[in-house]
Wavefront OBJ file of the C-alpha trace (Angstrom):
o trace
v 79.927 116.722 82.787
v 82.723 118.386 84.778
v 84.471 115.828 87.052
v 85.249 118.431 89.720
v 81.869 119.851 90.686
v 83.173 122.420 93.138
v 85.312 123.970 90.394
v 82.576 123.896 87.761
v 80.072 125.528 90.102
v 82.240 128.591 90.400
v 83.486 128.733 86.814
v 81.141 131.521 85.757
v 81.882 133.534 88.905
v 85.644 133.127 88.414
v 85.507 134.298 84.802
v 83.346 137.259 85.777
v 85.794 138.139 88.535
v 88.698 138.077 86.116
v 86.803 140.138 83.591
v 87.504 137.644 80.822
v 88.419 134.072 80.077
v 92.209 134.155 80.314
v 94.633 132.704 77.778
v 97.031 130.384 79.575
v 100.184 128.766 78.188
v 101.750 125.763 79.908
v 105.331 124.724 79.075
v 106.440 121.321 80.360
v 109.626 120.123 78.593
v 110.473 117.238 80.955
v 109.885 113.690 79.724
v 108.920 112.219 83.105
v 105.305 111.081 83.291
v 105.142 111.479 87.069
v 105.960 115.182 86.752
v 103.140 115.757 84.295
v 100.726 113.886 86.542
v 101.216 116.627 89.140
v 100.322 119.437 86.733
v 97.496 117.869 84.689
v 94.704 118.433 87.247
v 95.543 122.149 87.454
v 95.559 122.566 83.666
v 92.304 120.655 83.309
v 90.648 122.596 86.132
v 91.643 125.957 84.658
v 90.100 124.909 81.332
v 86.957 123.693 83.078
v 86.634 127.125 84.678
v 86.400 128.669 81.235
v 90.008 129.683 80.579
v 91.676 128.883 77.258
v 94.598 126.583 78.026
v 97.401 125.667 75.635
v 99.645 122.959 77.075
v 103.040 122.036 75.578
v 104.163 118.651 76.908
v 105.110 115.058 76.107
v 101.808 113.804 77.537
v 98.660 115.114 75.817
v 95.485 114.884 77.883
v 92.989 112.131 77.304
v 89.507 113.579 76.774
v 90.558 117.242 77.200
v 87.951 119.985 77.819
v 86.636 121.894 74.790
v 88.831 124.960 75.334
v 92.028 122.976 75.932
v 94.720 122.730 73.241
v 97.533 120.190 73.398
v 100.855 120.908 71.702
v 102.607 117.547 71.771
v 106.381 117.190 72.091
v 106.151 113.461 71.384
v 108.902 112.487 68.978
v 111.476 114.916 70.366
v 112.706 112.471 73.015
v 111.807 109.156 74.616
v 109.150 109.182 77.305
v 110.079 108.676 80.948
v 107.755 105.728 81.568
v 109.215 102.472 82.954
v 112.606 103.239 81.451
v 114.926 103.198 84.483
v 116.921 99.961 84.528
v 117.750 98.792 88.062
v 120.812 96.875 86.854
v 122.673 100.204 86.873
v 123.104 99.762 90.623
v 125.018 96.527 90.101
v 128.123 98.169 88.610
v 131.047 97.450 90.976
v 132.791 100.457 92.499
v 135.182 100.203 95.460
v 134.766 103.884 96.346
v 131.029 103.395 96.885
v 131.794 101.149 99.835
v 132.877 104.256 101.795
v 129.672 105.624 103.413
v 130.336 109.370 102.943
v 131.638 108.899 99.392
v 128.696 106.636 98.558
v 126.207 109.201 99.841
v 127.667 112.055 97.812
v 128.374 109.958 94.704
v 124.805 108.626 94.559
v 123.456 112.165 94.673
v 125.755 113.494 91.974
v 125.251 110.487 89.679
v 121.499 110.583 90.224
v 121.253 114.097 88.799
v 123.823 113.761 86.010
v 121.478 112.216 83.374
v 119.297 115.325 83.638
v 121.960 117.313 81.765
v 121.734 115.278 78.583
v 117.943 115.179 78.799
v 117.674 118.968 79.149
v 120.070 119.817 76.325
v 118.608 117.194 73.988
v 115.037 118.427 74.449
v 116.066 122.081 74.290
v 118.052 121.667 71.074
v 115.159 119.938 69.313
v 112.383 122.102 70.776
v 113.959 125.223 69.264
v 112.945 123.932 65.818
v 109.662 122.246 66.737
v 106.976 123.864 64.512
v 103.959 123.278 66.840
v 105.829 124.898 69.745
v 106.990 127.846 67.628
v 103.418 128.406 66.437
v 102.116 128.368 70.032
v 104.700 130.959 71.072
v 103.458 133.425 68.472
v 100.259 134.145 70.443
v 99.659 136.431 73.408
v 98.892 135.019 76.849
v 97.680 136.335 80.187
v 99.925 133.983 82.172
v 102.525 131.318 81.447
v 102.910 128.183 83.579
v 106.340 126.601 83.228
v 107.899 123.603 84.922
v 110.931 124.545 86.991
v 113.161 121.482 87.080
v 116.209 120.646 84.980
v 115.848 123.220 82.196
v 115.414 126.966 81.629
v 115.219 126.642 77.852
v 111.555 127.703 77.801
v 112.416 130.974 79.572
v 114.822 131.786 76.752
v 112.135 131.042 74.160
v 109.640 133.290 75.955
v 112.182 136.103 75.638
v 112.899 135.351 71.972
v 109.201 135.545 71.072
v 108.575 138.646 73.179
v 106.133 137.069 75.637
v 106.123 139.355 78.681
v 103.221 137.714 80.522
v 103.580 136.906 84.235
v 105.272 133.525 84.699
v 104.255 130.960 87.315
v 106.747 128.185 88.061
v 105.433 124.704 88.875
v 107.610 122.193 90.723
v 106.813 118.509 91.122
v 109.040 118.498 94.236
v 110.197 121.122 96.714
v 112.616 123.873 95.689
v 115.754 122.577 94.012
v 119.047 124.169 95.149
v 119.031 126.415 92.061
v 115.400 127.536 92.408
v 115.099 129.488 95.637
v 116.917 132.631 94.501
v 114.380 133.096 91.693
v 111.732 134.130 94.198
v 114.012 135.470 96.936
v 114.316 132.406 99.179
v 117.710 131.535 100.627
v 117.739 127.959 101.887
v 120.594 127.897 104.374
v 122.276 124.466 104.080
v 123.095 124.693 107.787
v 119.540 123.613 108.568
v 117.706 123.057 105.255
v 118.507 119.603 103.789
v 119.075 119.512 100.030
v 116.332 117.488 98.350
v 118.798 114.834 97.140
v 120.091 114.030 100.653
v 118.573 111.719 103.229
v 118.965 114.268 106.014
v 116.420 115.866 108.313
v 116.989 118.927 110.445
v 118.805 119.375 112.797
v 121.857 117.838 111.134
v 125.132 116.664 112.617
v 128.391 118.419 111.700
v 129.270 115.779 109.069
v 125.775 115.977 107.617
v 125.983 119.767 107.410
v 129.369 119.410 105.745
v 127.993 117.031 103.115
v 124.782 119.048 102.737
v 126.702 122.273 102.091
v 128.986 120.610 99.554
v 126.043 119.101 97.658
v 124.159 122.422 97.772
v 127.102 124.315 96.253
v 127.802 121.560 93.725
v 124.212 121.401 92.480
v 124.139 125.173 91.966
v 127.369 125.125 89.945
v 126.245 121.976 88.100
v 122.983 123.554 86.966
v 124.593 126.892 86.177
v 127.456 125.698 83.966
v 126.267 122.352 82.592
v 122.689 123.387 81.803
v 121.933 127.133 81.954
v 125.044 128.318 80.132
v 124.797 125.609 77.463
v 121.077 126.129 76.871
v 121.721 129.828 76.353
v 124.390 128.948 73.793
v 121.945 126.658 71.953
v 119.305 129.398 71.799
v 121.736 132.106 70.663
v 123.169 129.832 67.978
v 119.694 128.931 66.702
v 118.395 132.509 66.521
v 121.678 134.285 65.788
v 121.298 136.906 68.510
v 122.293 137.417 72.115
v 119.757 136.904 74.880
v 119.933 137.824 78.579
v 121.492 135.357 80.974
v 118.934 132.624 81.747
v 119.790 133.155 85.399
v 118.435 136.703 85.097
v 115.373 135.649 83.101
v 114.603 133.156 85.864
v 114.147 136.067 88.275
v 110.977 137.108 86.435
v 108.807 134.517 88.155
v 105.697 135.991 89.757
v 104.941 132.841 91.739
v 106.267 129.356 92.479
v 103.969 126.459 93.370
v 105.639 123.453 94.968
v 104.273 119.929 95.299
v 104.843 119.734 99.049
v 103.161 120.384 102.374
v 105.118 120.992 105.555
v 103.385 118.246 107.562
v 105.334 115.741 105.449
v 108.180 117.729 103.926
v 109.195 119.803 106.947
v 109.191 123.504 107.767
v 111.441 125.662 105.587
v 112.052 129.392 105.126
v 109.713 130.860 102.548
v 108.148 133.989 101.059
v 104.544 134.750 99.983
v 105.485 133.808 96.411
v 106.091 130.140 97.298
v 102.790 128.289 97.575
v 102.578 124.724 98.890
v 100.069 122.696 96.863
v 101.181 119.184 97.748
v 98.337 116.827 96.895
v 96.802 118.873 94.090
v 97.162 115.869 91.789
v 94.906 113.701 93.952
v 92.057 112.883 91.619
v 88.573 113.613 92.916
v 87.168 111.286 90.263
v 88.012 107.756 91.386
v 89.244 105.179 88.886
v 87.628 101.780 88.969
v 89.635 99.005 90.634
v 89.714 95.971 88.286
v 87.394 93.207 89.414
v 90.141 90.608 89.886
v 92.094 92.982 92.144
v 88.959 93.883 94.097
v 88.274 90.193 94.613
v 91.865 89.597 95.756
v 91.474 92.441 98.264
v 88.144 91.370 99.690
v 89.204 87.747 100.113
v 92.194 88.787 102.247
v 91.552 88.078 105.924
v 94.510 90.076 107.283
v 94.707 92.937 104.831
v 96.894 93.662 101.828
v 100.237 95.414 101.302
v 100.727 97.434 98.121
v 104.155 97.443 96.442
v 104.991 99.883 93.630
v 108.186 101.570 92.475
v 106.376 104.182 90.409
v 106.105 105.018 86.716
v 109.780 105.603 85.835
v 111.462 102.507 87.284
v 111.091 99.300 85.276
v 110.628 96.882 88.164
v 111.107 93.846 85.924
v 114.796 94.798 85.535
v 115.455 94.059 89.202
v 118.337 91.565 89.619
v 117.243 88.031 90.572
v 118.928 88.094 93.983
v 117.165 91.367 94.897
v 113.846 89.979 93.710
v 114.401 86.889 95.857
v 115.073 89.109 98.875
v 111.742 90.872 98.398
v 109.779 87.683 97.680
v 111.272 85.812 100.674
v 110.441 88.647 103.061
v 106.905 89.073 101.720
v 106.185 85.334 101.661
v 106.511 85.163 105.448
v 103.631 87.579 105.968
v 100.082 86.579 106.790
v 98.959 89.542 104.682
v 98.548 89.405 100.926
v 100.643 91.585 98.585
v 99.856 93.386 95.321
v 103.021 94.200 93.376
v 103.150 96.487 90.325
v 105.361 94.429 88.030
v 105.434 94.933 84.256
v 106.004 91.285 83.235
v 102.648 90.015 84.418
v 99.586 88.532 82.764
v 96.523 90.572 81.832
v 94.883 89.661 85.113
v 98.055 89.385 87.127
v 100.328 86.546 88.158
v 99.622 84.960 91.539
v 102.446 83.236 93.412
v 101.680 82.306 97.014
v 100.405 85.452 98.709
v 101.833 87.806 96.038
v 99.784 89.057 93.088
v 101.893 90.757 90.412
v 100.000 93.128 88.093
v 101.054 95.219 85.072
v 99.087 98.267 86.128
v 97.126 99.372 89.153
v 95.059 102.407 90.229
v 97.450 103.331 93.026
v 95.528 106.196 94.642
v 92.271 104.249 94.700
v 93.985 101.206 96.172
v 95.654 103.220 98.923
v 92.232 104.580 99.867
v 90.833 101.013 100.038
v 90.161 99.781 103.583
v 91.900 96.457 102.883
v 95.256 98.111 102.051
v 97.124 98.440 105.340
v 100.663 99.400 104.226
v 102.626 100.637 101.216
v 106.098 99.659 99.977
v 107.308 102.392 97.613
v 110.356 104.094 96.141
v 109.758 107.461 97.801
v 108.470 109.414 94.823
v 106.505 112.410 96.032
v 103.281 111.433 94.266
v 103.129 108.044 95.980
v 104.193 109.559 99.302
v 101.410 112.117 99.000
v 98.834 109.471 98.150
v 99.914 107.337 101.105
v 99.803 110.153 103.648
v 96.418 111.305 102.366
v 95.125 107.769 102.953
v 96.852 107.411 106.325
v 98.841 104.328 105.314
v 102.273 103.532 106.828
v 105.168 102.950 104.434
v 108.385 101.091 103.801
v 110.407 103.429 101.574
v 113.095 101.974 99.300
v 114.674 105.102 97.742
v 116.805 104.983 94.590
v 117.734 108.523 93.451
v 116.639 112.154 93.141
v 114.435 113.470 95.933
v 113.419 109.960 97.040
v 115.943 109.715 99.946
v 114.765 113.090 101.286
v 111.097 112.138 100.978
v 111.716 108.856 102.764
v 113.688 110.556 105.541
v 110.892 113.106 106.012
v 108.264 110.364 106.303
v 110.435 108.447 108.777
v 110.915 111.624 110.839
v 107.136 112.088 110.857
v 106.890 108.592 112.359
v 104.876 106.646 109.794
v 107.631 105.149 107.611
v 110.786 103.061 107.688
v 113.531 103.641 105.126
v 115.528 100.783 103.581
v 117.864 102.124 100.839
v 117.893 99.908 97.765
v 121.655 99.340 98.037
v 121.171 98.123 101.634
v 118.118 95.970 100.922
v 118.373 92.588 102.643
v 115.735 90.106 103.742
v 116.411 90.956 107.381
v 116.200 94.719 106.808
v 112.971 94.443 104.829
v 111.395 92.085 107.372
v 112.231 94.433 110.250
v 110.871 97.397 108.306
v 107.612 95.534 107.626
v 107.292 94.623 111.309
v 107.625 98.327 112.135
v 105.038 99.637 109.670
v 102.543 96.853 110.406
v 102.623 97.521 114.143
v 99.538 99.072 115.741
v 101.557 102.073 116.941
v 102.808 102.952 113.469
v 99.396 102.539 111.874
v 97.863 104.869 114.468
v 100.682 107.361 113.861
v 100.049 107.227 110.105
v 96.395 108.117 110.624
v 97.329 110.981 112.954
v 99.845 112.461 110.481
v 97.268 112.071 107.719
v 94.699 114.053 109.700
v 97.186 116.865 110.254
v 98.236 116.808 106.580
v 94.617 117.027 105.425
v 93.767 119.881 107.821
v 94.138 122.892 105.509
v 92.371 126.128 104.809
v 91.524 124.966 101.272
v 91.900 121.978 98.973
v 95.380 122.034 97.355
v 93.973 122.025 93.805
v 91.599 124.844 94.681
v 94.572 126.711 96.171
v 96.581 126.254 92.962
v 93.683 127.507 90.825
v 93.178 130.533 93.085
v 96.813 131.616 92.952
v 97.017 131.142 89.197
v 93.970 133.357 88.740
v 95.373 135.868 91.230
v 98.465 136.250 89.079
v 96.192 136.672 86.045
v 94.281 139.434 87.864
v 97.242 141.415 89.173
v 100.273 140.283 87.190
v 103.468 142.144 88.009
v 101.565 144.720 90.098
v 101.507 142.481 93.183
v 105.074 141.239 93.766
v 105.427 138.259 96.104
v 109.215 137.833 96.127
v 111.661 139.156 98.696
v 114.237 141.856 97.963
v 117.018 139.254 98.204
v 116.171 138.121 94.650
v 117.666 141.301 93.216
v 120.626 141.639 95.555
v 124.163 140.702 94.464
v 125.822 137.975 96.490
v 128.192 140.300 98.316
v 125.225 142.267 99.688
v 123.152 139.189 100.484
v 126.079 137.640 102.375
v 126.762 141.011 104.060
v 130.339 140.949 102.758
v 130.282 144.737 102.293
v 128.966 145.213 105.840
v 131.541 142.799 107.233
v 134.251 144.657 105.299
v 133.021 148.000 106.708
v 133.002 146.624 110.244
v 136.469 145.146 109.719
v 137.860 148.470 108.464
v 136.182 150.317 111.336
v 137.643 147.903 113.877
v 141.101 148.177 112.295
v 140.867 151.980 112.421
v 139.758 151.912 116.060
v 142.501 149.442 116.981
v 145.069 151.590 115.156
v 143.867 154.765 116.856
v 143.857 153.029 120.220
v 147.385 151.791 119.564
v 148.563 155.313 118.722
v 146.830 156.730 121.797
v 148.282 154.106 124.099
v 151.701 154.533 122.511
v 151.516 158.289 123.021
v 150.406 157.863 126.643
v 153.159 155.337 127.235
v 155.800 157.628 125.757
v 154.506 160.542 127.838
v 154.500 158.542 131.071
v 157.880 156.981 130.313
v 159.353 160.426 129.556
v 158.103 161.836 132.875
v 159.495 158.867 134.801
v 162.908 159.373 133.215
v 162.886 163.051 134.081
v 161.964 162.274 137.711
v 164.793 159.714 137.944
v 167.305 162.273 136.585
v 166.302 164.760 139.312
l 1 2 3 4 5 6 7 8 9 10 11 12 13 14 15 16 17 18 19 20 21 22 23 24 25 26 27 28 29 30 31 32 33 34 35 36 37 38 39 40 41 42 43 44 45 46 47 48 49 50 51 52 53 54 55 56 57 58 59 60 61 62 63 64 65 66 67 68 69 70 71 72 73 74 75 76 77 78 79 80 81 82 83 84 85 86 87 88 89 90 91 92 93 94 95 96 97 98 99 100 101 102 103 104 105 106 107 108 109 110 111 112 113 114 115 116 117 118 119 120 121 122 123 124 125 126 127 128 129 130 131 132 133 134 135 136 137 138 139 140 141 142 143 144 145 146 147 148 149 150 151 152 153 154 155 156 157 158 159 160 161 162 163 164 165 166 167 168 169 170 171 172 173 174 175 176 177 178 179 180 181 182 183 184 185 186 187 188 189 190 191 192 193 194 195 196 197 198 199 200 201 202 203 204 205 206 207 208 209 210 211 212 213 214 215 216 217 218 219 220 221 222 223 224 225 226 227 228 229 230 231 232 233 234 235 236 237 238 239 240 241 242 243 244 245 246 247 248 249 250 251 252 253 254 255 256 257 258 259 260 261 262 263 264 265 266 267 268 269 270 271 272 273 274 275 276 277 278 279 280 281 282 283 284 285 286 287 288 289 290 291 292 293 294 295 296 297 298 299 300 301 302 303 304 305 306 307 308 309 310 311 312 313 314 315 316 317 318 319 320 321 322 323 324 325 326 327 328 329 330 331 332 333 334 335 336 337 338 339 340 341 342 343 344 345 346 347 348 349 350 351 352 353 354 355 356 357 358 359 360 361 362 363 364 365 366 367 368 369 370 371 372 373 374 375 376 377 378 379 380 381 382 383 384 385 386 387 388 389 390 391 392 393 394 395 396 397 398 399 400 401 402 403 404 405 406 407 408 409 410 411 412 413 414 415 416 417 418 419 420 421 422 423 424 425 426 427 428 429 430 431 432 433 434 435 436 437 438 439 440 441 442 443 444 445 446 447 448 449 450 451 452 453 454 455 456 457 458 459 460 461 462 463 464 465 466 467 468 469 470 471 472 473 474 475 476 477 478 479 480 481 482 483 484 485 486 487 488 489 490 491 492 493 494 495 496 497 498 499 500 501 502 503 504 505 506 507 508 509 510 511 512 513 514 515 516 517 518 519 520 521 522 523 524 525 526 527 528
């Protein structure tokens, strides 16, 4: 039975409207589990509507629909599940004690590992037989993750696949993504997703934001795009177009955001906000021992989870003590996702540590009154959908920006991991547990939920729209195809400058001539 009844009910109508069951290819070369969790519901829903879906990823579906084919990349690289070691933050560095330097350095270092990951996966994927076989078929549309790699775009060109391409992002637009659809995100007022800024920004924030924006563009261009192109050309022995140009062939970009949380940004019709499309309409069962722990709590329960990538058990002892000491003072109980726990959790005082938990279902539970999280967009989305206030402890990537956005919306308090102290955590908990903040969280949730359509339904609609019309219905702005000098109006500025110089020169000649004429007449009058 189809788990999403509203999609199944219209499956036959959708297929009839399209004229056929479409062939869809999904390319997801990133090893992070949280990224794939965003895209899985869309892929499953498209298959449930009768389309033939082929998905290339590191995370094959469990119990896939009948017309769903998984092409597994498992074995190419390690999976991004509980692999991030928190001890990396303990490395001493005097420069990181300077606030501005620390802010920039954390952003640059946070993105740097993505280079090796992209090139490693790309180099191995070029010779991966299951992927090569999948690329030999024809498709009506291709869904590709737009994150730290454009390798798949090069492969689409190599194998002559000219289908419309839809980009999927597990976050908002990265600094190197906007131009692909004709969006220019002015760093004067659009914070880069790796910063902790919200708009409007101070002068120093705009200075840092602009530097990071320019750096990230150059970083992606020369450390990833150029090198991936070299890998592809070496493997196939022929030149291919610049990956930067191939990236301009996107028909649509779907981003895992919604402006109620992530802020208002400049956009075009080809950028569709589908934040929350991963929220599962089929609820997982909360384990009995956790349900019992919840129901026996007189004052409610706080949920603590640092997501699927961070290995919480690697937290240094002194940081763990900070968290435990702050939480132990609360009258509320705490459920903490912590890998080194027993099968039915480890209870110490008011804190229950568990290996795994159904996060979305718990956040929807009436006994959960607050959420301590790392600021990953999936957890943020789940919390805002449930109307639960948050303490955000960001580590890297887009987490500082997500935390800052939630704080600006009024339902969160941010405590950076490097600044985590017992006092700071206690004050943050006092803030989010206050009646005012809890009311604010419910208000923001209501606004976030108030949409024209369900985000998953929106994602399905736009995918099928691209299938119906393809390249015949462009959604990008003209800026995508303009060279920089035109986009920045450098030619217009140059024309104005020349015109002004000509006018000033002419005026100077005219005034000089008038002056000489007047001076000559005065001299003649004096001589007479």
